[in-house]
C-alpha positions in Angstrom: 0.0 0.0 0.0 1.2 3.5 -0.7 2.6 5.1 2.4 -0.1 6.8 4.5 1.3 10.1 5.8 -1.6 10.8 8.1 0.1 9.3 11.1 3.5 11.0 10.8 6.7 10.2 8.9 7.0 7.4 6.4 7.4 4.0 7.8 10.8 3.6 6.1 9.9 0.4 4.3 8.3 1.9 1.2 10.4 5.1 0.8 8.9 8.4 0.0 5.5 8.8 -1.7 6.0 9.6 -5.3 4.2 12.5 -6.8 3.9 13.2 -10.6 5.7 15.9 -12.6 4.8 19.0 -14.5 1.5 18.9 -16.3 1.9 22.3 -18.0 5.4 21.3 -19.1 4.0 18.2 -20.8 1.1 20.2 -22.4 3.6 22.7 -23.8 5.9 19.9 -25.0 2.9 18.5 -26.9 2.4 21.9 -28.6 -0.5 23.3 -26.5 -0.6 26.9 -25.5 -1.0 27.4 -21.8 -1.2 31.2 -21.9 -3.9 33.3 -20.1 -6.7 33.6 -19.6 -7.3 29.8 -20.3 -3.9 28.6 -18.9 -4.0 24.8 -18.4 -7.8 24.8 -18.3 -7.5 24.8 -22.1 -6.8 21.1 -21.9 -10.5 20.4 -21.0 -12.0 22.2 -23.9 -12.3 19.3 -26.3 -12.3 15.5 -26.2 -9.0 15.4 -28.1 -7.4 17.7 -25.5 -8.8 15.7 -22.6 -7.4 12.6 -24.2 -4.0 14.3 -24.5 -4.2 15.3 -20.8 -5.2 11.7 -19.8 -2.1 10.5 -21.7 0.1 12.8 -19.6 -1.4 11.4 -16.4 -0.8 7.9 -17.7 2.7 8.7 -18.6 3.5 9.7 -15.0 1.7 6.6 -13.7 3.8 4.5 -15.9 6.9 6.3 -14.6 6.0 5.2 -11.0 3.9 8.1 -9.7 1.7 7.0 -6.7 -0.1 10.3 -6.6 -1.2 12.2 -9.7 -2.4 15.8 -9.6 -5.7 16.6 -11.3 -5.5 19.6 -13.6 -7.3 22.0 -11.3 -4.5 24.5 -10.5 -6.3 27.2 -12.5 -9.8 26.0 -11.7 -10.6 28.5 -8.9 -13.6 30.8 -9.1 -11.6 33.8 -10.0 -9.7 32.3 -13.0 -12.8 30.4 -14.3 -15.1 33.5 -14.0 -12.7 35.5 -16.2 -13.4 33.0 -19.0 -17.1 34.1 -19.0 -18.4 30.7 -18.0 -21.8 30.3 -16.4 -22.1 28.8 -12.9 -22.6 25.3 -14.1 -19.6 25.6 -16.4 -17.4 26.6 -13.4 -18.1 23.4 -11.5 -18.0 21.3 -14.7 -14.3 22.3 -15.3 -13.3 21.0 -11.9 -15.2 17.8 -12.3 -13.9 17.3 -15.8 -10.3 17.7 -14.7 -10.7 15.2 -11.9 -12.6 12.9 -14.2 -9.7 12.8 -16.6 -7.3 11.9 -13.8 -9.7 9.2 -12.6 -9.9 7.8 -16.1 -6.1 7.6 -16.2 -6.0 5.7 -13.0 -8.6 3.3 -14.1 -6.7 2.6 -17.3 -3.5 2.1 -15.4 -5.1 -0.4 -13.1 -6.7 -2.3 -15.9 -3.5 -2.5 -17.8 -1.1 -2.6 -14.9 0.8 0.4 -16.2 4.5 -0.2 -16.9 6.6 0.8 -13.8 3.8 0.2 -11.3 5.0 -2.2 -8.7 2.2 -2.2 -6.1 -1.3 -3.4 -6.5 -2.9 -0.4 -5.0 -4.8 2.3 -6.8 -2.8 5.5 -7.4 -4.2 8.4 -5.4 -5.6 11.6 -7.0 -4.8 15.0 -5.6 -6.9 18.0 -6.4 -4.6 20.9 -7.1 -5.4 24.2 -5.3 -3.2 27.2 -6.2 -3.2 30.8 -5.2 -6.4 32.5 -6.4 -4.4 35.2 -8.2 -0.7 34.7 -9.3 1.6 32.2 -7.6 4.6 34.6 -8.1 2.8 37.8 -7.0 2.2 37.8 -3.2 1.3 41.4 -3.5 -1.9 40.4 -5.3 -3.2 38.1 -2.5 -6.8 39.2 -1.9 -8.5 40.0 1.4 -9.4 37.2 3.8 -13.1 37.1 3.0 -12.5 36.7 -0.7 -9.9 34.0 -0.1 -12.3 32.1 2.2 -15.1 32.2 -0.3 -13.1 31.1 -3.3 -11.1 28.4 -1.5 -14.3 27.0 0.1 -15.9 26.7 -3.3 -13.0 24.8 -4.9 -12.4 22.5 -1.9 -16.1 21.7 -1.8 -16.2 20.8 -5.5 -13.0 18.7 -5.2 -14.4 16.7 -2.3 -17.7 16.3 -4.2 -16.0 14.8 -7.2 -14.0 12.4 -5.0 -10.3 13.4 -4.8 -8.2 11.5 -2.3 -6.5 14.6 -1.0 -6.2 18.3 -1.7 -2.8 19.5 -2.7 -2.5 23.2 -1.8 0.5 24.2 -3.8 2.8 27.0 -4.9 1.6 29.1 -2.0 3.5 32.4 -1.7 2.1 33.7 1.6 1.3 32.1 5.0 -2.1 33.8 5.1 -3.5 32.3 1.9 -2.0 28.9 2.7 -3.7 28.8 6.1 -7.0 29.9 4.7 -6.9 27.4 1.9 -6.0 24.6 4.3 -8.8 25.7 6.7 -11.4 25.5 3.9 -10.1 22.2 2.6 -10.3 20.6 6.1 -13.7 22.2 6.6 -14.9 20.5 3.4 -13.7 17.2 4.8 -10.5 16.7 2.8 -7.1 15.5 3.7 -4.6 18.2 2.7 -0.9 18.7 1.9 0.6 22.3 1.7 3.4 23.3 -0.7 5.2 26.6 -0.6 7.1 28.3 -3.4 10.3 29.8 -2.0 13.0 32.3 -2.7 16.5 32.3 -1.3 17.2 31.9 2.4 14.2 29.7 3.0 11.7 32.5 2.6 8.4 32.6 0.9 8.0 35.0 -2.0 6.1 37.2 0.5 9.3 37.5 2.5 8.0 35.4 5.4 10.2 32.7 6.9 9.3 29.3 5.5 9.9 27.8 9.0 7.2 30.0 10.5 4.7 29.2 7.7 5.4 25.5 7.8 5.0 25.3 11.5 1.7 27.2 11.2 0.1 24.9 8.6 1.4 21.8 10.3 -0.4 22.9 13.5 -3.5 23.7 11.4 -3.6 20.1 10.2 -1.6 19.8 7.0 -0.6 16.1 6.7 2.6 17.0 4.8 4.5 20.3 4.2 6.3 20.6 0.9 8.4 23.1 -1.1 7.5 23.2 -4.8 8.1 25.2 -8.0 11.4 26.4 -6.5 14.9 26.1 -8.1 17.0 23.2 -6.9 19.5 25.3 -4.9 16.7 27.2 -3.1 14.8 24.0 -2.6 17.7 22.4 -0.7 17.9 25.4 1.6 14.2 25.2 2.2 14.3 21.5 2.9 16.8 22.1 5.7 14.4 24.6 7.2 11.5 22.3 6.8 13.2 19.4 8.5 14.1 21.6 11.5 10.6 23.2 11.7 8.3 20.2 11.1 7.7 17.2 13.3 5.7 15.4 10.5 6.1 14.6 6.8 8.0 16.9 4.5 8.9 16.7 0.8 9.8 18.5 -2.4 9.0 18.7 -6.1 11.3 21.3 -7.6 11.2 23.5 -10.7 14.0 22.3 -12.9 13.4 24.5 -16.0 16.3 26.3 -17.5 15.2 29.8 -16.6 18.5 31.5 -17.4 17.6 34.9 -18.7 13.9 34.5 -17.8 12.6 36.4 -14.7 10.8 34.1 -12.2 7.5 36.0 -12.5 7.6 36.0 -16.3 5.3 33.5 -18.0 6.7 32.1 -21.2 4.1 30.5 -23.6 6.5 27.8 -24.9 8.2 24.7 -23.7 11.2 25.6 -21.6 13.7 22.8 -21.5 14.9 21.3 -18.3 18.2 22.3 -16.9 18.7 18.8 -15.5 18.6 15.6 -17.4 16.8 12.5 -15.9 19.9 11.1 -14.4 20.9 14.4 -12.8 17.4 14.8 -11.4 17.6 11.3 -10.0 20.9 12.1 -8.4 19.4 15.2 -6.8 16.3 13.5 -5.4 18.4 10.6 -4.1 20.8 13.0 -2.3 17.9 15.0 -0.8 16.2 11.8 0.3 19.4 10.6 2.0 20.0 13.9 3.7 16.5 14.9 4.7 14.6 11.5 4.8 11.9 12.9 2.5 8.3 11.7 2.8 7.1 13.0 -0.6 9.1 13.5 -3.8 8.2 14.5 -7.3 8.7 17.2 -9.9 7.2 20.6 -10.9 7.9 22.6 -14.0 10.4 21.1 -16.4 10.1 17.5 -15.1 8.9 14.8 -17.5 8.0 11.1 -17.0 11.6 10.3 -17.9 12.8 12.4 -14.9 10.3 10.7 -12.6 11.1 7.2 -13.8 14.9 7.8 -13.3 14.3 9.1 -9.8 12.0 6.2 -9.0 14.6 3.7 -10.2 17.4 5.4 -8.2 15.4 5.3 -5.0 14.6 1.7 -5.5 18.2 0.8 -6.1 19.2 2.7 -2.9 16.6 0.7 -0.9 14.5 3.9 -0.2 
């Protein structure tokens, strides 16, 4: 059975839980635009696009992912309302994204996807991102708006049957805690991931250690750092291991962003700065040093990266 993080750190026998990699990266690699205002929601607009998205999920399952992330990062009320959708269409997008992930899991179970070693069903995480921009902490709305919007998405994710809510790429403690509160109020298990800058600080300038401790006390079952460059991720992991008594993990951004500002969106595929073997080396080293409970990849990672990391962890007995 996939490690259950609800009771504390991993048991040690199964190694870290394996998340998937970058969905937007794979959509762009397949030639799809993920520019605003549709962003990755564009992948639900036609049967052909949904089939392509399902193939991406299946690719990660085949590479060894135990948790795949439904394409709901841009499915909050604010982002969907800007598309001019009616109320029914707002919820439909959430349910469609989770439905595609569920179809991928069913296909993997029926065919025993290559690389799957356990007999258990992969879990589906509903992605919850910042309601505005993950790289712009200055745009985080007032608390009442955050509560209403995170409550709506958490409710829809629970309604459609996700296994957990992955609150990710959070750039402020305030929004992370509100999103977590609403997820738990809706009855969901939840993990929280923060995007960090140098010196183990959130993009808001707050200390990661303080934010991590707060969400852990609030009931996050794992605290993660994601969409952060490898060097800054390593610094953040050191802070997480010191600050948290429960599960921690990382899924870094490995895009080659040389010459591209962090906050700049590029509507094209940005190649990875690390090859699969280099990524595997990195994950294995972090696991050995920090005894990680969750590992995966964010922007730039592909099924090949995830498969290499999975194989390396297996060979090391982790």
